[in-house]
N, C-alpha and C positions, 0 to 999 in steps of 0.2 A: 071863648076860652083864650087864654094867653098862650103864646108860643111855648112857654115853659110847661104849661099844663098839658098841651098836646104831646110834648116830648115825654113827660112823666107818664101820661096815660099810654102812650105808645110802648114805652119800656115795660111797664107793668103788664099790659095786655099781650104784648109780644112774647114776653117771658112765660106768661101763663099758657098761651097757645103752644109755645115750644115744648113746655113741660107735658102738656096733655097729648100733643100729636107727635112730638119728636121731630117736627119740621120747623126750621127757623124761617121767619117771615122776612128774609133778606137782611137780617141784622136787627138788633133790638131798637135802635133809634129810628130806623127807616119808617115804620108804620106811622109814627107821630108826624114826621116830616111830610109824608105823602098825604096824610089826612088834612094837614094845613093847606094843601094845594088842590083839594078836590074840586074847587071852583075854577081851576086852571088845568083842564085835562091835557092840553097840548104840552105843558111842562112835565106832566106825569108820563106821557107817551115818549117825549124826548129822553127823559131819564131812563125809562125802560129800554129804549133803543140803544142808548149809550152803554147800558149794562150788558145787553146782549152782544153788542159789537166788541166789548172788552174781553169777554170770555175766550173767544178763539185766539185773540192776540196773546193772552197770557199762556194759553195752552201751547201755542207755537213757541213762545219764548222759553217755556218750560222744557222744551226738547233740547235747548242749547245752554240753558242756565240752570243752576241748582236752585230751584224755587220750592221750598218747603216751609211750612209753619208760618212764622211771622214774616219772613222774607217774601213768601208767596202772597200773603195778604197785603203787604206793603206794595208789592208789584201790581196787584189788582187796583189799589188806590191810585198809584201813579199812572197806570194805563188808563184808568177811568178819567183822570185829569186830562191826559193827552187826547183821548177820544172826545171828551166834552169840548175842549178847545177847538178841535177840528170841526166838530158838528156845529158849533156856534158860529164858526167862520163860513161853513159851506151852506148850511140850511137856508139862511136868508138870501143867498145868491141863487139857489135853486128854487126856492119858494118865497118870493118877495112878500107875500101876505104874512109870513111868519117872521118878518124882520123884528129883531129885539127879543126873540124867544130865548129862554134860558132853561137849563136843566135845574132840578131841585138840588141845591148844594153842590159842593165840589167832591165830597167823598161818598155821597149816597150811591151814585152809579157803581163805584168800585166795591162797595159793601154788598150791594145786590148781586153784582157779578160773581163775587166770591161764593155766595150761597148757591147761585145758579150752577157754578162749577161743581160744587159738592153734592147738591140735591137734585139737580135737574131744573129745567125751565118751568114745567107745569107745577111741580110741588112748591117751588119757591114762590111763584106768582100767585098760586091759589092761597098759600099761607099769608102772603103779603096782602092780598085782597081781603081776606077774612079779618086780619088784625087791623087793617086800615078801616074797614067797615065798623068794627067794634069801637075804635077810637072815635069815629064820626058819630056813632050813636051816643057815646058818653058826652061828646061835645054838644049834641042837640039836647040831651037831658039836662046838662049843667046850665045851658042858656036859660 
C-alpha cells in the first residue's frame, strides 16, 4: 500500500473506532503512520517513549502557563519536538546499537501525548494498537 493509502485507512478506521468506543487512538492520523512502521518496532517504541515523556512536561508547564484548547495541543506538539530532539541525541550515545534510530514523524509523539493526557495511557495505547492492527489487516488484504 502507498503511504497515502495507509494514512487514509488510518483516518477512516481510527474515526470508526473512536465513534464506536469513544476512545481516540492517539489522533486520527497516528494509526496509519504506526502501521507503516510495523516492520520497525524500535521506531514505534521510541515514538511511544517520547509521547510518554512529553505528558509530564506539559502537565508541569500547565501549572505555570495558561494551556487550554489549541494552545495546550500546540504545546504538546512543541514539547514532543523537543523531547524527540533530545532522545535522538541521547539514545545513540547510551545505546550505540541504536545509532540512527528515529521516532515516527515530528508531530506524532505530541499527538499521542495529547490523547494520553486526556484518556490515560492504557486506553490510548489499546485504542492505538487496535486501530493500527486494523490498518495492517487492510494493508495485507489489499496486497
